[in-house]
Each structure stands twice: as C-alpha cells, then as structure tokens.
C-alpha positions as CSV (number, residue, x, y, z in Angstrom):
1,M,-0.1,0.1,-0.1
2,P,1.6,3.3,-1.0
3,A,1.9,6.1,1.6
4,R,-1.0,8.5,1.5
5,F,1.0,11.6,0.8
6,E,2.3,10.0,-2.6
7,S,-1.1,11.1,-3.9
8,K,-0.1,14.7,-3.7
9,I,3.1,14.4,-6.0
10,L,2.0,15.0,-9.7
11,Q,3.9,15.5,-13.0
12,P,3.3,19.1,-14.1
13,D,0.7,18.2,-16.7
14,D,-1.5,16.4,-13.9
15,C,-0.8,19.3,-11.6
16,V,-2.0,21.8,-14.1
17,R,-5.2,19.5,-14.6
18,A,-5.8,19.3,-10.9
19,V,-5.7,23.1,-10.4
20,E,-8.1,23.6,-13.4
21,R,-10.3,21.1,-12.1
22,G,-10.6,23.3,-9.2
23,V,-8.5,23.3,-5.8
24,P,-9.5,25.8,-3.1
25,R,-8.2,29.4,-3.5
26,P,-6.2,31.4,-3.1
27,L,-3.7,29.1,-5.0
28,V,-0.1,29.8,-3.5
29,F,2.9,28.8,-5.2
30,T,6.6,28.3,-4.5
31,N,9.5,26.5,-5.8
32,G,13.0,25.6,-4.9
33,V,15.4,22.5,-4.6
34,F,14.9,21.4,-1.2
35,D,17.6,19.2,-0.9
36,I,18.0,18.1,2.6
37,L,14.8,19.5,4.4
38,H,15.4,21.4,7.4
39,R,13.8,23.7,9.9
40,G,14.3,26.7,7.8
41,H,12.4,25.0,4.7
42,V,9.5,23.8,7.0
43,T,8.9,26.9,8.8
44,Y,9.0,29.0,5.4
45,L,6.6,26.3,3.8
46,D,4.0,26.6,6.6
47,A,4.3,30.3,6.3
48,A,3.6,30.2,2.7
49,A,0.7,28.0,3.2
50,Q,-0.8,30.1,5.4
51,R,-1.1,32.9,2.8
52,G,-3.7,30.9,0.9
53,A,-6.0,27.7,0.4
54,T,-3.8,25.6,-1.2
55,L,0.0,25.4,-1.4
56,V,1.8,24.1,-4.7
57,V,5.5,23.4,-4.4
58,A,7.5,22.9,-7.6
59,I,10.9,21.4,-7.2
60,N,13.6,21.5,-9.3
61,T,14.2,18.4,-11.4
62,D,17.7,16.7,-10.7
63,A,19.2,18.1,-13.8
64,S,17.6,21.7,-13.2
65,A,19.2,21.7,-9.7
66,R,22.7,20.7,-11.1
67,R,22.6,23.7,-13.2
68,L,22.2,26.0,-10.3
69,G,26.0,25.6,-9.5
70,K,25.7,24.5,-5.8
71,G,28.2,21.6,-6.5
72,P,28.8,18.6,-8.8
73,D,27.2,16.2,-6.3
74,R,24.3,18.1,-5.6
75,P,21.3,17.5,-5.2
76,L,22.2,15.1,-2.6
77,N,18.8,13.7,-2.6
78,G,17.1,12.8,-5.9
79,Q,14.0,14.4,-7.0
80,A,11.5,11.6,-6.2
81,D,12.9,11.7,-2.5
82,R,12.8,15.5,-2.3
83,A,9.2,15.2,-3.7
84,A,8.1,12.8,-1.1
85,L,9.4,14.6,1.9
86,L,7.6,17.8,0.8
87,A,4.4,15.8,0.1
88,A,4.6,14.4,3.6
89,L,4.1,17.8,5.2
90,A,0.7,18.7,6.1
91,C,1.1,22.2,4.9
92,V,1.9,21.2,1.4
93,D,-1.2,20.1,-0.8
94,L,0.5,19.4,-4.2
95,V,4.2,18.8,-5.2
96,T,5.4,19.0,-9.0
97,F,8.7,19.5,-11.0
98,F,10.0,21.9,-13.1
99,D,13.2,21.2,-15.5
100,D,13.5,25.0,-16.7
101,D,16.0,27.1,-15.1
102,T,13.3,29.1,-13.7
103,P,9.5,28.0,-13.0
104,E,8.0,30.9,-15.5
105,R,6.4,28.3,-17.8
106,L,4.9,26.3,-14.8
107,I,3.4,29.4,-13.2
108,A,2.0,30.6,-16.5
109,R,0.0,27.3,-16.7
110,L,-0.8,27.2,-13.0
111,R,-1.9,30.9,-12.8
112,P,-1.5,30.9,-8.9
113,D,-3.0,34.0,-6.9
114,L,0.3,34.3,-5.0
115,I,3.8,33.4,-5.6
116,V,6.3,33.2,-2.4
117,K,10.1,33.1,-2.0
118,G,12.3,33.3,0.8
119,G,13.5,36.7,2.2
120,D,16.7,36.7,0.2
121,Y,14.8,37.5,-3.2
122,D,14.0,41.0,-4.5
123,M,10.5,40.0,-5.8
124,E,10.6,43.1,-7.9
125,R,13.6,41.8,-10.1
126,L,12.0,38.4,-10.7
127,P,10.4,37.9,-14.0
128,E,7.7,35.7,-12.2
129,T,6.5,38.7,-10.3
130,A,5.6,40.3,-13.6
131,L,4.0,37.2,-14.8
132,V,1.7,36.6,-12.0
133,R,0.7,40.2,-11.5
134,S,-0.3,40.1,-15.1
135,W,-3.6,38.3,-14.1
136,G,-4.1,40.1,-11.0
137,G,-2.1,38.1,-8.7
138,D,0.9,39.2,-6.4
139,A,4.4,38.0,-5.1
140,V,6.0,38.4,-1.7
141,A,9.2,37.4,-0.1
142,I,8.8,36.0,3.4
143,D,11.6,36.5,5.8
144,F,13.7,33.7,7.2
145,E,12.6,32.8,10.6
146,H,15.7,30.3,11.2
147,D,18.9,30.7,9.5
148,R,19.6,27.4,7.6
149,S,20.7,26.3,4.6
150,T,21.6,23.1,3.0
151,T,24.8,24.4,1.3
152,S,26.0,25.5,4.8
153,L,24.9,22.0,6.1
154,V,27.0,20.3,3.5
155,K,29.8,22.4,4.5
156,R,29.8,21.6,7.9
157,I,29.5,17.8,7.4
158,R,32.4,17.9,5.0
159,A,34.4,19.6,7.4
160,S,33.6,17.5,10.0
161,G,34.8,14.5,8.1
162,N,38.6,15.9,7.8
C-alpha cells in the first residue's frame, strides 16, 4: 500500500489539470530545490501555506538543480525523494517538478494567486513577479525565521569528515 502523501506528487501536466479542475483558492505557489529538508524550509513552507488555501510546491528536477551551480554532487537527494518529503508535510497540498532554470512556464500554466520566495529574493526583479501580476496575482518574499541552508549544512558535514 503506497503512503498516503504519494497522491500529492504530480507530474506538471497532472498538476495543471488538478488546478484547472478546481482547488481551493487562493492558490499559493513556491519553488526550490529543497535538497536536505531542514527547519528553515518547513517554517517557510508553513508560512507560505498560511497565505492561501492551497500550496503548490514545485521542485527543480535533478538536472535543473545541477545547473544552479551548488556543486557537482548536488542535489544529494534525488527528485523523487525530495518530492516525497515535501508531500509528507501537512502544509503542502501538491508537489510537482520543473526542468527549466526558472519556473516561469509552470507558473504561467498554473496561474497562482500568489507566489512566494524566501526573504533573500528581491521580488521586484524576478520575471515571475511580473507574470503573476499580469493576471491580478501578487508576489511576496517571506523573511527567514531560522538561519539554515542545505549548502551550509553540507559544508559543515564535509568539514567534520576531515
């Protein structure tokens, strides 16, 4: 018997169809690699979910994540495992994937009411912001509540192995 949360993981076309069939609105969208899930991630995701009725999290495919330049061995966790961990969170309603360098094409198809990013992003400079505002949506950055990052965690682990 598959884990119940597996049903929240959808391929992009299936996610678009699910949204078109009608999910509770406002629809909130966020994206990222979410390589090693940590407290900063889950606090951010819960804050994003509280801004609407449905939270869609789009994760970079493994190939897309590698193009971000975080290191040749990243992501450490494959996209199926990253998606499963996110889907297991109560605050996450749907998880999908994008293979482009940015999620713009997926956002255009999903037409969320709100896109959110972490506090280190200047939302006014992101093309995704202009896109979502073109149909009356909005974009906000959520301040980090816990100073955590997968990159710093990986550095600490590597340093302790020497």
